[in-house]
C-alpha positions in Angstrom: -162.4 -46.1 -41.3 -161.2 -48.1 -38.4 -157.3 -48.8 -38.3 -155.3 -51.0 -36.1 -151.7 -49.7 -35.6 -149.0 -52.1 -34.4 -145.5 -51.0 -33.6 -143.3 -51.7 -30.6 -142.3 -47.9 -30.5 -145.0 -46.5 -28.2 -144.1 -42.8 -28.8 -144.4 -43.4 -32.6 -147.5 -45.5 -32.7 -149.5 -43.3 -30.3 -148.6 -40.2 -32.2 -149.5 -41.6 -35.6 -153.0 -42.8 -33.8 -153.6 -39.3 -32.7 -152.6 -37.7 -36.0 -155.1 -40.1 -37.8 -157.7 -39.2 -35.2 -157.4 -35.4 -36.1 -158.2 -36.5 -39.7 -161.5 -38.4 -38.6 -159.9 -41.7 -38.7 -160.5 -44.2 -35.8 -157.2 -45.8 -34.9 -156.6 -48.3 -32.0 -152.8 -49.0 -31.2 -150.9 -51.7 -29.6 -147.1 -52.5 -29.2 -146.9 -56.3 -29.8 -148.3 -58.9 -32.1 -150.0 -60.6 -29.1 -152.0 -57.6 -28.2 -152.9 -57.1 -32.0 -154.2 -60.6 -32.4 -156.4 -60.0 -29.2 -158.0 -56.8 -30.7 -158.4 -58.5 -34.1 -160.4 -61.3 -32.2 -162.5 -58.5 -30.5 -163.1 -55.8 -33.0 -163.7 -55.3 -36.7 -161.0 -53.2 -38.5 -160.8 -52.0 -42.2 -157.0 -52.0 -42.1 -154.0 -53.1 -40.1 -150.6 -51.1 -40.2 -147.7 -53.3 -39.0 -144.2 -52.6 -38.1 -142.0 -55.2 -39.9 -139.4 -55.6 -37.1 -140.8 -56.1 -33.7 -139.5 -58.2 -30.7 -141.5 -61.4 -30.2 -143.5 -61.6 -33.4 -142.5 -59.7 -36.5 -144.9 -57.7 -38.6 -144.6 -60.5 -41.3 -145.3 -63.2 -38.8 -148.3 -61.1 -37.4 -149.7 -60.8 -41.0 -149.8 -64.5 -41.4 -151.8 -64.9 -38.3 -154.1 -62.0 -39.1 -154.8 -63.7 -42.5 -156.0 -66.8 -40.8 -158.3 -64.9 -38.5 -159.5 -62.1 -41.0 -158.6 -63.2 -44.6 -159.9 -60.0 -46.2 -158.2 -57.5 -43.7 -155.9 -54.9 -45.7 -152.6 -54.6 -44.4 -149.9 -52.0 -44.9 -146.3 -52.7 -43.6 -143.9 -50.0 -42.1 -140.3 -50.5 -42.1 -137.3 -48.6 -40.8 -134.7 -51.3 -40.8 -132.9 -53.8 -43.4 -132.3 -53.3 -47.0 -135.2 -52.9 -49.6 -134.3 -56.3 -51.1 -134.7 -58.1 -47.7 -138.0 -56.4 -47.1 -139.4 -57.0 -50.8 -138.5 -60.8 -50.2 -140.2 -61.0 -46.9 -143.4 -59.0 -48.3 -143.5 -61.2 -51.2 -143.5 -64.3 -48.9 -146.3 -62.8 -46.9 -148.3 -62.0 -49.9 -148.3 -58.3 -49.4 -147.4 -55.5 -51.7 -148.2 -52.3 -49.6 -145.4 -50.8 -47.4 -144.2 -47.4 -46.4 -140.9 -46.4 -44.9 -140.1 -44.6 -41.6 -140.1 -41.9 -40.6 -143.9 -41.7 -41.4 -145.5 -38.9 -43.4 -149.0 -38.9 -42.3 -150.4 -37.6 -45.5 -148.6 -40.3 -47.4 -149.9 -42.9 -44.9 -153.5 -41.5 -45.2 -153.2 -41.6 -49.0 -151.8 -45.2 -49.0 -154.7 -46.3 -46.7 -157.1 -44.9 -49.1 -155.5 -46.5 -52.1 -155.5 -50.0 -50.3 -159.0 -49.6 -49.5 -160.0 -48.5 -52.8 
């Protein structure tokens, strides 16, 4: 499994990538939507895990861009901000239904990744 992690919190995203690698999951990580789009143009991923709230380009905006480049790429959103209703509305608009809240439980994340990828 090849995963792209996108979160503006460097410590968080690098730690999650490391913990996934301990479980045999290949994970690249970046801290902005622009960097994520560059990698998606260069590499093949099975799934992208996107923080909802990032400066510059939100995870929801990034998801729309990703869909135009890689329509079949599975996406999981991470959120640590806002109300559940706001998040559900944004996710509905983006056409996504998979999300997890921060702080991230790595086992829950791995389980959700397996569920999404079927």
